[in-house]
C-alpha positions as CSV (number, residue, x, y, z in Angstrom):
1,M,4.6,169.0,43.0
2,P,3.4,169.8,39.6
3,S,6.3,170.2,36.6
4,R,6.5,173.7,35.0
5,T,5.5,174.1,31.4
6,R,8.1,175.7,28.9
7,E,5.9,178.8,28.5
8,A,6.3,179.6,32.3
9,I,10.0,179.2,32.6
10,R,11.9,181.7,34.6
11,T,15.6,181.8,34.2
12,A,18.7,183.4,36.1
13,V,22.2,183.8,35.0
14,L,25.0,184.6,37.2
15,A,28.2,185.6,35.6
16,D,31.5,186.7,36.7
17,S,32.7,188.8,33.6
18,D,31.6,190.4,30.4
19,T,32.0,187.4,28.4
20,R,30.7,184.8,30.7
21,W,27.7,187.3,30.9
22,K,27.5,187.0,27.2
23,W,27.4,183.4,27.2
24,G,25.2,182.7,30.0
25,A,22.5,185.2,28.8
26,L,22.5,183.7,25.1
27,T,22.8,179.9,26.6
28,A,19.5,180.7,28.7
29,R,17.6,182.0,25.8
30,R,18.9,178.8,23.5
31,I,18.3,176.0,26.1
32,T,15.0,177.4,27.0
33,A,13.4,178.4,23.6
34,T,11.0,180.9,25.2
35,G,12.8,184.2,23.9
36,A,12.0,185.6,27.4
37,E,14.9,187.9,28.8
38,P,16.7,186.0,31.9
39,T,17.2,187.8,35.2
40,G,20.9,188.9,35.3
41,F,23.2,188.9,38.1
42,V,27.1,189.6,37.9
43,L,29.3,188.7,40.8
44,R,31.0,191.7,42.4
45,G,35.0,191.1,42.3
46,R,38.3,191.8,40.3
47,A,36.8,191.3,36.9
48,T,33.4,192.9,37.5
49,P,32.4,194.4,34.1
50,T,31.7,198.0,33.5
51,A,28.5,199.3,32.0
52,R,30.2,199.7,28.6
53,Q,31.6,196.3,28.7
54,L,28.0,194.9,29.3
55,A,26.5,196.9,26.9
56,E,29.2,196.0,24.2
57,T,28.2,192.3,24.5
58,G,24.8,193.5,23.0
59,V,22.9,190.2,24.5
60,S,20.3,192.5,26.9
61,T,18.8,195.8,27.1
62,H,18.8,195.5,31.0
63,A,21.8,195.6,32.8
64,P,22.5,192.6,35.2
65,R,22.3,193.3,38.9
66,E,25.8,193.5,40.7
67,V,25.8,191.2,43.6
68,T,27.8,189.1,46.1
69,G,27.2,185.3,46.0
70,A,25.4,185.6,49.1
71,E,23.0,188.1,47.7
72,F,22.5,185.9,44.8
73,L,21.4,183.2,47.2
74,R,19.1,185.5,48.8
75,A,17.6,186.6,45.6
76,V,17.1,182.9,44.6
77,R,15.8,182.3,48.1
78,D,13.3,185.4,48.2
79,A,11.9,184.4,44.4
80,E,10.9,181.2,45.7
81,A,9.1,182.6,48.8
82,R,7.3,185.0,46.6
83,G,5.9,182.1,44.2
84,E,8.2,183.4,41.6
85,G,11.1,180.7,41.8
86,Y,13.5,180.4,38.9
87,D,13.1,177.2,36.9
88,V,16.7,177.2,35.6
89,V,19.6,179.0,36.8
90,V,22.4,179.0,34.2
91,L,26.0,179.5,36.1
92,A,28.6,181.2,33.9
93,L,31.6,181.2,36.2
94,V,34.9,179.8,36.7
95,G,35.1,176.2,38.3
96,G,35.5,177.2,41.7
97,T,32.8,179.6,42.0
98,V,30.5,177.0,40.3
99,R,31.1,174.4,42.9
100,A,30.4,177.1,45.9
101,V,27.3,178.3,44.3
102,L,26.1,174.9,44.2
103,Q,26.8,174.3,47.6
104,G,24.8,177.5,48.6
105,L,21.9,176.4,46.4
106,A,22.0,173.1,48.1
107,D,22.0,174.7,51.6
108,L,18.9,176.8,50.8
109,G,16.7,173.8,51.1
110,L,14.3,175.1,48.4
111,E,11.0,173.3,48.2
112,R,11.7,173.0,44.3
113,R,15.0,174.0,43.2
114,P,16.0,175.2,40.0
115,V,17.6,173.3,37.2
116,I,21.4,174.0,37.1
117,V,23.1,174.7,34.0
118,T,26.9,175.5,33.7
119,G,29.4,175.2,31.1
120,Y,32.6,177.1,29.3
121,V,32.6,180.4,27.5
122,G,35.0,179.1,24.9
123,V,37.9,176.7,24.0
124,V,38.8,174.5,27.0
125,Y,42.6,174.2,26.8
126,E,43.7,174.1,30.4
127,K,42.5,172.9,33.8
128,L,40.0,170.5,31.9
129,T,39.9,167.9,34.9
130,D,39.9,170.2,37.9
131,G,37.5,172.9,36.3
132,L,35.2,169.8,35.0
133,L,35.2,168.3,38.6
134,L,34.3,171.6,40.1
135,R,31.3,171.8,37.8
136,H,30.1,168.6,38.8
137,G,26.9,168.4,40.5
138,A,25.2,170.8,37.9
139,D,22.2,169.1,36.1
140,V,23.3,170.3,32.6
141,V,27.1,170.6,32.0
142,L,27.4,172.0,28.4
143,A,30.0,171.1,25.7
144,N,30.8,173.2,23.1
145,S,31.5,170.5,20.4
146,R,31.4,166.8,20.1
147,H,35.2,166.8,20.8
148,D,34.7,168.8,24.3
149,A,31.6,166.3,25.0
150,E,33.7,163.2,24.7
151,R,36.4,164.5,26.8
152,F,34.0,165.7,29.6
153,R,32.5,162.4,29.4
154,A,35.8,160.5,29.7
155,V,36.8,162.7,32.9
156,Y,33.5,162.0,34.6
157,E,33.5,158.4,34.2
158,G,37.1,158.0,34.8
159,V,36.5,159.3,38.3
160,G,33.5,157.1,38.8
161,A,31.1,160.1,38.5
162,G,27.9,160.2,36.4
163,S,28.3,161.8,33.0
164,D,24.6,162.2,32.2
165,P,25.0,165.8,32.7
166,V,27.1,166.4,29.8
167,V,25.2,167.4,27.0
168,E,26.8,168.3,23.5
169,A,25.7,171.8,22.1
170,A,27.7,174.6,20.7
171,L,28.9,178.1,21.7
172,P,25.6,180.2,21.8
173,F,27.1,183.5,20.3
174,L,27.9,182.0,16.9
175,G,26.1,183.8,14.0
176,G,26.1,186.4,11.4
177,A,26.0,186.3,7.7
178,P,28.3,184.1,5.7
179,Y,31.5,185.7,4.5
180,E,31.3,187.6,1.2
181,P,34.2,189.3,-0.2
182,A,33.5,192.9,-0.9
183,A,35.0,195.0,-4.0
184,G,38.0,197.1,-2.7
185,R,37.9,195.8,0.6
186,D,40.9,194.3,2.2
187,T,40.8,193.8,6.0
188,L,43.1,191.8,8.5
189,V,41.9,191.9,12.0
190,F,43.9,190.5,14.8
191,A,41.6,189.4,17.8
192,A,43.4,190.1,21.0
193,Q,43.4,188.2,24.3
194,P,44.3,189.9,27.5
195,S,46.7,187.0,28.9
196,V,47.8,185.3,25.6
197,P,50.7,185.7,25.0
198,A,51.4,187.0,28.5
199,T,54.7,188.5,28.5
200,R,55.7,192.1,27.4
201,A,58.3,190.6,25.0
202,E,55.8,188.3,23.5
203,R,53.1,191.0,23.2
204,A,55.4,193.5,22.0
205,Y,56.6,191.1,19.2
206,V,52.9,190.6,18.0
207,L,52.4,194.3,17.9
208,R,55.7,194.9,15.8
209,R,54.7,192.1,13.5
210,L,51.2,193.4,12.9
211,I,52.6,196.7,12.2
212,G,55.0,195.4,10.2
213,H,52.3,193.6,8.0
214,A,50.5,197.1,7.7
215,R,53.5,198.3,6.0
216,L,54.3,195.6,3.6
217,H,50.5,195.8,2.7
218,P,49.6,199.5,2.3
219,G,46.3,198.7,0.7
220,R,45.1,196.4,3.2
221,E,43.8,197.7,6.5
222,V,45.1,196.1,9.8
223,L,42.8,196.2,12.7
224,L,44.0,195.3,16.4
225,K,40.5,194.2,18.0
226,L,40.8,194.9,21.8
227,R,38.6,193.3,24.3
228,S,38.7,196.2,27.1
229,K,40.0,199.7,27.5
230,P,42.8,200.6,29.9
231,G,41.3,200.1,33.5
232,E,38.7,197.7,32.7
233,H,38.8,194.1,33.6
234,T,38.3,191.0,31.9
235,T,38.1,187.3,32.5
236,H,41.9,187.2,32.8
237,L,44.6,189.8,34.0
238,E,46.1,191.9,31.3
239,E,49.4,193.3,32.6
240,F,50.7,194.5,29.3
241,P,47.7,196.2,27.4
242,F,48.4,196.6,23.8
243,Q,47.3,200.3,23.9
244,K,50.1,201.3,25.9
245,L,52.8,199.1,24.0
246,V,51.5,200.8,20.7
247,R,52.7,204.2,22.0
248,E,56.1,203.1,21.8
249,L,55.8,202.5,18.1
250,A,54.8,204.5,15.1
251,P,52.0,202.4,13.0
252,P,51.3,203.6,9.6
253,D,47.9,204.9,8.7
254,N,46.5,201.7,7.7
255,F,46.8,200.3,11.4
256,R,44.2,200.9,14.0
257,L,43.0,199.6,17.4
258,V,39.3,199.1,17.3
259,Y,36.9,198.1,20.1
260,G,33.4,197.1,19.9
261,H,31.0,193.9,19.4
262,M,33.1,191.2,17.7
263,G,30.2,190.2,15.4
264,E,30.1,193.6,14.0
265,V,34.1,193.6,13.3
266,L,33.8,190.3,11.6
267,D,31.1,191.8,9.2
268,R,34.3,193.6,7.8
269,T,37.0,191.0,8.0
270,D,38.5,189.6,5.2
271,L,41.1,187.6,7.4
272,L,41.0,186.8,11.0
273,V,44.4,186.3,13.0
274,T,44.5,185.5,16.5
275,V,46.8,183.3,18.9
276,S,43.6,181.1,20.4
277,S,40.8,183.4,20.8
278,T,37.4,182.0,20.7
279,A,36.7,184.7,17.7
280,A,38.4,182.2,15.6
281,L,35.5,179.8,15.9
282,E,33.0,182.7,15.3
283,A,34.8,183.4,12.2
284,L,34.9,180.1,11.0
285,H,31.2,179.7,11.4
286,R,30.9,182.4,9.0
287,R,33.5,181.0,6.6
288,I,35.8,183.9,7.2
289,P,39.4,182.8,6.4
290,T,41.2,182.5,9.8
291,A,44.8,181.8,10.8
292,I,46.2,180.7,14.1
293,L,49.7,182.0,15.0
294,T,52.6,179.8,15.6
295,D,55.3,182.5,15.7
296,L,55.5,181.8,19.5
297,G,55.3,178.3,19.4
298,V,52.3,175.7,19.6
299,R,52.2,175.4,23.2
300,E,49.4,174.5,25.6
301,A,50.2,177.8,27.5
302,L,49.0,179.8,24.7
303,G,46.1,177.4,23.7
304,N,46.8,177.3,20.2
305,H,47.8,173.4,20.5
306,H,43.8,173.0,20.1
307,F,44.1,173.9,16.6
308,V,46.4,171.2,15.8
309,G,44.9,169.4,12.9
310,S,42.8,172.2,12.1
311,G,44.8,173.5,8.8
312,L,44.8,177.0,10.4
313,L,48.4,177.2,11.8
314,A,50.4,179.9,10.1
315,S,53.3,182.4,10.8
316,F,53.5,185.9,10.4
317,D,56.2,185.2,7.6
318,R,53.6,183.2,5.9
319,L,50.8,185.8,6.0
320,D,53.4,188.3,5.0
321,K,53.8,186.5,1.8
322,G,49.9,186.2,1.3
323,A,49.1,183.0,2.6
324,V,45.4,182.0,3.3
325,P,45.1,178.9,5.8
326,A,42.4,176.4,4.5
327,P,40.5,174.8,7.4
328,D,40.1,171.2,7.5
329,A,36.3,169.9,7.1
330,T,36.7,166.8,9.5
331,W,38.1,168.9,12.6
332,L,35.6,171.6,12.0
333,A,32.8,169.2,12.1
334,R,34.0,168.4,15.5
335,Q,34.5,171.5,17.0
336,G,30.8,172.7,16.8
337,V,31.4,175.4,14.1
338,A,28.4,174.1,12.2
339,S,29.3,176.2,9.2
340,D,27.1,173.6,7.2
341,G,23.8,175.2,8.3
342,S,23.0,172.7,11.1
343,Y,23.9,175.5,14.1
344,E,20.2,175.8,15.2
345,E,19.8,171.9,15.9
346,A,23.0,172.2,18.2
347,F,21.1,173.0,20.8
348,D,18.1,170.5,20.7
349,A,19.8,167.9,23.0
350,A,20.1,170.6,25.7
351,R,16.6,171.8,25.2
352,A,15.2,168.3,25.6
353,R,17.3,167.6,28.9
354,V,16.3,170.7,30.3
355,A,12.5,170.2,29.6
356,A,12.8,166.7,30.8
357,L,14.2,167.7,34.3
358,L,11.2,170.4,34.2
359,A,8.6,167.9,34.0
360,L,10.1,165.7,36.9
361,P,7.8,165.9,40.0
362,G,10.9,167.1,41.7
363,L,14.5,167.3,41.3
364,P,17.3,165.0,43.0
365,P,19.5,166.3,45.7
366,I,22.6,168.4,44.3
367,S,25.4,165.8,44.2
368,P,28.8,167.2,43.5
369,Y,31.9,165.0,42.9
370,Y,33.9,167.2,45.3
371,T,32.7,166.4,48.8
372,A,34.0,166.5,52.4
373,E,34.6,162.8,51.6
374,T,36.3,162.9,48.3
375,A,38.4,166.1,48.4
376,P,38.5,166.9,52.4
377,G,42.1,168.8,51.7
378,Y,40.6,171.0,48.8
379,L,36.9,171.6,49.1
380,P,37.0,173.5,52.3
381,G,39.5,176.1,50.9
382,I,37.3,176.7,47.9
383,L,34.2,177.1,50.0
384,A,35.8,179.5,52.4
385,R,36.9,181.9,49.7
386,H,33.5,182.4,48.5
387,R,31.9,183.1,52.0
388,L,28.3,182.2,51.0
389,D,26.6,182.7,54.0
390,V,22.8,183.8,53.4
391,T,22.1,183.6,56.9
392,A,24.0,186.9,58.0
393,P,21.9,190.0,57.9
394,E,22.0,192.1,54.7
395,P,23.6,195.4,55.6
396,R,21.4,198.6,54.9
397,E,23.6,200.8,52.8
398,S,23.4,204.7,52.9
399,G,24.5,207.0,50.3
400,L,27.6,207.6,51.8
401,R,28.5,204.1,52.4
402,R,27.8,203.2,48.8
403,I,30.3,206.0,47.6
404,V,32.8,204.6,49.9
405,R,32.3,201.0,48.9
406,E,32.6,202.0,45.2
407,A,35.7,204.1,45.7
408,A,37.2,201.1,47.7
409,R,36.1,198.8,44.7
410,G,38.0,201.5,42.4
411,A,41.0,201.2,44.5
412,Y,41.1,197.6,44.8
413,R,40.9,197.1,40.9
414,H,43.6,199.8,40.5
415,G,45.9,198.0,42.7
416,V,45.0,194.5,40.8
417,Q,45.4,196.0,37.3
418,R,48.2,198.5,37.7
419,V,50.0,198.5,41.2
420,A,50.5,194.5,41.3
421,P,51.7,194.2,37.9
422,V,54.5,196.8,38.5
423,V,55.5,195.2,42.0
424,R,55.8,191.9,40.3
425,R,58.2,193.3,37.6
426,L,60.2,195.2,40.1
427,G,60.8,191.9,42.1
428,E,62.0,190.4,38.9
429,L,64.9,192.8,38.5
């Protein structure tokens, strides 16, 4: 079968949250270098993003189609049958879902399957080994930095799996103008995370210290940048939204909650503070002063241990006194920040690998590390949870059925986001 030229590349992205849609869509563009917009799909589930969340990512003028895993596989199969098969499929998903979709794509038996690309949306600070082995079988596993590439290859080689798919790249959403102070502007932005820190006490502590900092510095604007509005879902469950906690306090006028595209918020930021958000890497790429909080400890559970050696660790006490951490240049170079202007070259290796795979007369079979032989007590449960049966008839949905389904989905989301946390807290009494 003839290879496909770069100009003819068709890409599809399957994501399971707003942040992964952003990563997947931008990754698809960078690794193909065609400028063509990928066909977008988002998985229907707990973290299915709203239209507002998708629009806020700013990565596409066309909303991705909401699908089940089986519906996505049907779309891939049907596109191939029409002679419009996808050349590249980017799986912007959690590890278990990647493994299930890999199995589904293998079972389709396509005459020419797509090049499969996956990776991580940000800092990899937990479940490194399990997450990587669940992603094994993709043709390209992107690492966002030299540091990650070395760790990824060590895991694959350590279990006897091939490490060729690991390709060093960078986060695809880094960008924006380099930082320049503006006369009369003094803005501190705290980049919130939905599950870090996790407890109500820790989140209330962070909020009190932010408000206290605003009172100590009345000439400084203190912004709490939030990922989602109450009732919306993110990659991780947010049990104690800052929007609710702030109602119990009386913040000064120079403290505000803000939403919106992170890049636009960074345009007016003079100091970015976070526990471990990927926003720190976005800020560092633009040379914006950045601080990683140590008040709650430097712990794996918080993810801020990733920044050990960065020179960025600081407490609120230090920030209250005017401290501004200075990043370590060696650490930055290993983290894919590319603040030296080499960012556009960061995706050259990924483009080359994708082009080489597309040039082959045929791609090899999908060969994941986790199989019925290597993980017979683990893999069946992962595959069963996703129910990717493309042979089942696709139901015809009436208007009433669609309304009922949307209502049921809303009820499910409410249960997960609102009722379940209350029940868990009651159980702790």
